[in-house]
C-alpha positions in Angstrom: -41.5 -1.9 54.2 -44.5 -4.1 53.4 -44.6 -7.4 51.6 -46.2 -5.9 48.5 -43.3 -3.4 48.1 -40.8 -6.3 48.3 -42.8 -8.3 45.7 -43.0 -5.3 43.3 -39.2 -4.8 43.7 -38.6 -8.5 43.0 -40.9 -8.2 40.0 -38.8 -5.5 38.4 -35.6 -7.5 39.0 -37.3 -10.6 37.5 -38.3 -8.6 34.4 -34.9 -7.0 33.8 -33.0 -10.2 34.4 -35.3 -12.1 32.1 -35.0 -9.4 29.4 -31.2 -9.4 29.6 -31.0 -13.2 29.3 -33.5 -13.2 26.4 -31.4 -10.7 24.5 -28.1 -12.5 25.2 -29.7 -15.9 24.2 -31.2 -14.3 21.0 -27.8 -12.8 20.1 -26.2 -16.3 20.2 -28.7 -17.5 17.6 -28.8 -14.4 15.5 -26.8 -15.0 12.4 -26.2 -18.7 13.4 -25.0 -20.4 16.5 -21.7 -21.4 14.8 -19.9 -18.2 15.9 -20.8 -18.9 19.6 -19.8 -22.5 19.1 -16.4 -21.4 17.8 -16.0 -19.0 20.7 -16.8 -21.7 23.3 -14.3 -24.0 21.6 -11.6 -21.3 21.5 -11.7 -21.0 25.3 -11.8 -24.8 25.9 -15.5 -25.3 26.4 -17.2 -28.1 24.3 -19.1 -26.5 21.4 -22.4 -28.2 22.0 -22.7 -26.2 25.3 -23.2 -23.0 23.2 -26.6 -24.3 22.2 -27.4 -25.4 25.7 -26.5 -22.0 27.2 -28.3 -20.1 24.4 -31.5 -22.1 25.0 -31.3 -21.6 28.7 -30.9 -17.9 28.2 -33.6 -17.5 25.6 -36.3 -19.9 27.0 -35.3 -19.1 30.6 -35.5 -15.4 30.0 -39.0 -15.6 28.5 -40.1 -17.8 31.4 -38.5 -15.5 33.9 -40.4 -12.5 32.5 -43.6 -14.5 32.7 -42.8 -15.7 36.2 -42.9 -19.3 35.1 -40.4 -21.6 36.8 -38.6 -18.5 38.3 -36.6 -20.4 40.9 -35.6 -23.1 38.4 -34.4 -20.7 35.8 -32.7 -18.5 38.4 -30.7 -21.6 39.5 -29.8 -22.3 35.8 -28.8 -18.6 35.3 -26.6 -18.7 38.4 -24.8 -21.8 37.1 -24.4 -20.2 33.7 -23.0 -17.0 35.3 -20.5 -18.9 37.5 -19.4 -20.7 34.3 -18.9 -17.4 32.5 -16.9 -15.9 35.4 -14.6 -19.0 35.5 -14.1 -19.3 31.8 -14.8 -16.4 29.4 -14.3 -13.6 31.9 -11.5 -15.2 34.0 -8.9 -12.6 34.9 -10.9 -9.6 33.6 -11.2 -6.6 35.9 -14.4 -5.9 37.8 -15.1 -2.5 36.3 -15.5 -2.7 32.5 -15.1 -6.4 32.7 -17.3 -8.6 34.9 -19.6 -6.3 36.8 -22.6 -7.3 34.7 -22.0 -11.0 35.2 -21.7 -10.5 39.0 -24.9 -8.4 39.0 -26.7 -11.1 37.0 -25.4 -13.8 39.4 -26.5 -11.8 42.5 -29.9 -11.1 41.0 -30.4 -14.8 40.0 -29.4 -15.9 43.4 -31.8 -13.5 44.9 -34.7 -14.8 42.8 -33.6 -18.4 43.5 -34.0 -17.9 47.3 -37.0 -15.5 47.3 -39.0 -16.3 44.2 -41.1 -13.5 42.7 -44.9 -13.9 43.0 -46.1 -10.5 41.7 -47.7 -10.9 38.3 -46.1 -14.4 38.0 -47.8 -17.2 36.1 -46.6 -19.7 38.7 -48.3 -17.8 41.5 -51.5 -17.3 39.5 -51.7 -21.1 38.8 -50.9 -21.9 42.5 -53.6 -19.5 43.7 -56.2 -21.1 41.3 -55.2 -24.6 42.5 -55.4 -23.5 46.1 -58.8 -21.9 45.5 -60.1 -25.2 43.9 -58.8 -27.2 46.8 -60.5 -24.9 49.3 -63.8 -25.1 47.5 -63.7 -28.9 47.3 -62.6 -29.4 50.9 
């Protein structure tokens, strides 16, 4: 397996993880964040964290799709998923309960440790910066 194949595989993971988080973040704002605030408070989480999580999901998801700050947002997604698993999903079965959260956690950890350079804005900027440094050296 060559490096290009690995990067293309990570690209597809990055896009899908980003899309899932965008949709989940958007759904928290759709119709007002108050419902999500109420849910957070009902399970003992401070209500203001609903907005924090929704923003991380929405902005982070878009950034993940673009390949902008992939590792940073992957770390934030992993923290969010651990929080979900230890609060909202605590005690639920794996099948028909938490498998999506574990998959998003695993995918986020993968992107945290590997990054994803294929068609990533971060990589394009770093390549342009490296090219300028090489020209001026």
